[in-house]
C-alpha positions as CSV (number, residue, x, y, z in Angstrom):
1,H,102.2,109.9,99.3
2,R,103.5,107.8,96.4
3,P,107.2,108.1,95.4
4,S,106.5,107.2,91.8
5,E,103.9,110.0,91.5
6,K,106.3,112.5,93.2
7,L,108.8,111.7,90.5
8,V,106.3,112.4,87.7
9,E,105.4,115.6,89.4
10,L,109.1,116.7,89.5
11,L,109.7,115.6,85.9
12,T,106.8,117.7,84.6
13,S,107.1,120.7,86.9
14,S,108.6,124.0,85.6
15,K,109.0,125.3,89.1
16,K,111.6,123.0,90.7
17,D,113.9,124.3,93.4
18,G,117.6,123.6,93.3
19,L,117.4,120.3,95.2
20,E,114.5,119.0,93.2
21,Q,116.4,119.8,90.0
22,I,119.4,117.9,91.3
23,T,117.2,115.0,92.2
24,V,115.9,114.8,88.6
25,S,119.4,115.0,87.3
26,L,120.5,112.2,89.6
27,I,117.7,109.9,88.4
28,H,118.5,110.6,84.8
29,E,122.2,109.8,85.5
30,L,121.3,106.5,87.2
31,S,118.8,105.5,84.6
32,K,121.2,106.2,81.7
33,A,124.1,104.3,83.4
34,S,122.1,101.3,84.5
35,G,119.6,100.9,81.7
36,V,116.7,101.1,84.3
37,K,113.7,103.0,83.1
38,I,113.0,106.3,84.8
39,E,109.5,105.1,85.7
40,D,111.1,102.4,87.8
41,F,112.4,105.0,90.2
42,G,110.6,107.1,92.8
43,V,111.4,109.9,95.2
44,T,110.9,109.5,99.0
45,G,112.1,111.2,102.2
46,S,111.6,114.9,102.8
47,I,111.2,115.8,99.1
48,L,108.3,113.4,98.8
49,T,106.3,115.4,101.4
50,S,107.8,118.8,100.3
51,I,109.3,119.5,103.7
52,H,112.9,119.5,102.4
53,R,115.4,122.4,102.7
54,P,117.3,122.8,99.4
55,E,120.4,124.1,101.2
56,F,121.0,120.9,103.3
57,S,118.4,118.2,102.8
58,D,119.4,114.7,101.5
59,I,118.0,113.0,98.5
60,D,116.2,109.7,99.1
61,L,115.2,107.5,96.1
62,V,113.4,104.2,95.7
63,V,113.8,101.7,92.9
64,Y,111.1,99.2,92.2
65,G,111.8,95.5,91.7
66,Y,114.6,93.0,92.2
67,E,116.1,93.0,88.8
68,T,116.1,96.8,88.6
69,A,117.7,96.9,92.0
70,K,120.5,94.6,90.9
71,H,121.2,96.8,87.8
72,V,121.3,100.0,90.0
73,K,123.6,98.3,92.5
74,D,126.0,97.3,89.8
75,T,126.0,100.8,88.4
76,M,126.5,102.3,91.9
77,L,129.5,100.1,92.6
78,T,131.1,101.0,89.3
79,S,130.4,104.7,89.8
80,L,131.6,104.8,93.4
81,S,135.0,103.3,92.3
82,N,135.4,105.8,89.5
83,Q,137.1,109.0,90.5
84,V,135.7,110.9,87.5
85,S,132.1,109.8,88.0
86,P,129.5,112.4,89.0
87,I,128.5,109.9,91.7
88,Q,131.1,109.7,94.5
89,P,131.4,107.8,97.8
90,L,131.3,109.4,101.2
91,K,134.6,111.0,102.0
92,G,136.2,113.1,104.7
93,Q,134.0,114.3,107.5
94,R,130.9,112.6,106.1
95,L,132.6,109.3,106.1
96,R,134.2,109.7,109.5
97,R,130.8,110.6,110.9
98,S,129.2,107.5,109.4
99,L,131.9,105.2,110.7
100,R,131.6,106.7,114.2
101,H,127.8,106.3,114.1
102,W,128.1,102.6,112.9
103,T,130.7,101.7,115.5
104,E,128.5,103.1,118.3
105,R,125.0,102.1,117.0
106,Y,125.9,98.6,115.9
107,H,128.8,97.9,118.3
108,L,131.3,97.3,115.5
109,S,135.0,97.4,115.7
110,K,136.8,99.9,113.4
111,P,137.8,97.2,110.9
112,E,134.2,95.9,110.8
113,A,132.8,99.4,110.3
114,E,135.3,100.0,107.4
115,W,134.3,96.6,105.9
116,F,130.6,97.7,105.9
117,S,131.6,101.0,104.3
118,G,133.3,99.1,101.5
119,R,130.1,97.1,100.9
120,K,127.6,100.0,101.1
121,W,126.4,100.6,97.6
122,N,123.2,102.6,98.1
123,Y,124.7,105.8,99.5
124,G,126.7,108.4,97.6
125,I,127.3,112.0,96.9
126,F,125.9,113.8,93.8
127,E,126.5,117.5,93.2
128,Q,127.6,117.9,96.9
129,H,124.4,116.3,98.2
130,L,124.1,113.0,100.1
131,F,121.7,110.6,98.5
132,S,120.4,107.1,99.3
133,I,118.6,104.4,97.2
134,H,116.1,102.0,98.7
135,P,114.8,99.0,96.7
136,V,111.0,98.3,97.1
137,K,109.0,95.4,95.9
138,P,106.3,96.2,93.4
139,P,103.0,94.3,94.0
140,R,103.7,91.8,91.3
141,E,106.8,90.6,93.2
142,V,105.1,90.2,96.6
143,Q,104.6,86.6,97.6
144,G,102.5,85.4,100.4
145,K,99.9,87.1,102.6
146,Y,99.8,88.4,106.1
147,G,99.1,85.5,108.5
148,D,100.6,82.8,106.2
149,R,103.2,82.2,108.8
150,T,103.5,82.5,112.6
151,Y,106.6,83.2,114.5
152,Q,107.3,81.9,118.0
153,P,110.3,83.4,120.0
154,Q,112.9,80.8,121.3
155,G,115.4,83.1,123.0
156,I,118.6,84.9,122.0
157,V,121.2,82.9,120.1
158,E,124.5,83.5,118.4
159,G,126.5,81.5,115.9
160,A,128.1,81.5,112.4
161,A,126.9,80.5,108.9
162,K,127.6,80.8,105.2
163,I,125.4,82.9,103.0
164,V,123.8,80.9,100.1
165,N,121.1,83.2,98.7
166,I,120.7,87.0,98.7
167,T,117.6,87.4,96.5
168,E,115.5,88.9,99.4
169,S,118.4,90.9,100.9
170,F,117.7,94.1,99.0
171,F,114.3,94.7,100.6
172,L,112.8,95.2,104.1
173,P,112.7,92.9,105.8
174,C,116.0,91.8,104.3
175,E,116.6,88.0,104.3
176,Y,119.7,86.0,103.8
177,R,119.4,82.3,103.3
178,I,122.2,80.4,105.1
179,K,123.7,76.9,105.5
180,N,126.6,75.3,107.5
181,V,125.1,76.9,110.6
182,Q,127.2,76.6,113.8
183,P,126.7,75.4,116.5
184,T,124.7,72.6,114.9
185,S,123.6,71.3,118.3
186,S,121.1,74.2,118.8
187,L,120.8,75.9,115.4
188,E,120.5,73.1,112.9
189,K,117.0,74.1,111.8
190,V,117.9,77.8,111.2
191,E,117.5,78.6,107.5
192,S,117.7,82.4,107.3
193,L,118.8,85.6,108.9
194,V,116.2,88.4,108.8
195,S,116.4,92.0,109.7
196,Y,114.1,95.0,109.6
197,N,117.1,97.3,109.8
198,G,118.2,98.7,106.4
199,F,121.8,98.8,107.6
200,F,122.1,95.1,106.8
201,S,120.2,95.2,103.5
202,G,122.1,94.3,100.3
203,I,125.5,94.0,102.1
204,F,126.4,90.4,102.2
205,Q,127.2,88.2,99.1
206,V,126.8,84.5,98.3
207,D,129.6,82.5,100.0
208,D,130.3,85.2,102.7
209,V,130.9,83.6,106.1
210,V,129.2,85.6,108.8
211,K,128.7,85.8,112.6
212,F,125.3,86.6,114.0
213,R,123.4,87.3,117.2
214,G,119.7,87.6,117.4
215,K,116.3,86.2,118.4
216,L,115.7,82.6,117.4
217,E,112.1,82.2,116.0
218,A,110.3,79.0,115.1
219,V,108.5,79.6,111.8
220,C,105.2,77.7,111.2
221,S,103.2,77.9,107.9
222,K,99.5,77.2,107.4
223,S,100.5,74.2,105.3
224,G,102.3,72.7,108.3
225,E,105.9,73.3,107.3
226,S,108.3,74.4,110.0
227,S,111.7,75.9,110.2
228,C,113.7,78.5,112.2
229,R,115.1,81.9,111.5
230,V,117.2,84.4,113.5
231,L,115.7,87.9,113.7
232,I,118.0,90.9,113.9
233,G,116.5,94.0,115.5
234,S,114.2,92.6,118.2
235,P,113.4,94.4,121.4
236,E,114.6,91.4,123.4
237,A,118.2,91.8,122.0
238,R,118.4,95.4,123.3
239,G,120.5,96.5,120.4
240,F,123.2,93.9,120.9
241,D,122.3,91.8,117.9
242,Y,124.1,91.8,114.5
243,I,125.2,90.2,111.3
244,K,129.0,90.7,110.9
245,P,131.6,89.5,108.5
246,S,134.0,86.8,109.8
247,L,137.2,88.8,109.2
248,S,139.5,86.4,111.0
């Protein structure tokens, strides 16, 4: 199943159901507002495999490439703050349900969950339907090959750091390059925070100061270079790992 091919199918079909028609309208809206070509979008989730229910299923989109993802993110942030935009943020019961889920699933305080809600750019409401957007790297942007690096677990750690690069944060795994890592005594070689959980993707910005807890890993490349990273979402952390804003 290919999201890009599903989009072409929907664009050319004369027998779209209601949800499929709304999906096409949403992509046209995002493309027009962001300047991103329609062919840089795709359709995933239940619509991709044609198992959706038009009366209640969500819409799940992909957007291909880093630059296109940035444009779509900027468009979404503008739309979500505009009360007359056809694209609106989660409100009411939907928002309360999300905040409750985040506090329970990620062990967040209420202020932390609300902070994440304010940074969430890839979820919204269009024509009464919840939708999501997921950036994906096209092959031309993929660097490296499987096996180029090996990762050795070093135990669970926690600390604080400053975000300095977010280029890889849109994708899965999402990666934030960091500096000023504390405590320096045990984490001085940590260069990045990495997560396979989309909840943390595209959230933090350059110069944000964050707290983290996760699995420390020694990273070794075939060329002999070495560094460390902290992985969020490992079995060893048992769900008690995180990247959080430093709100104090």
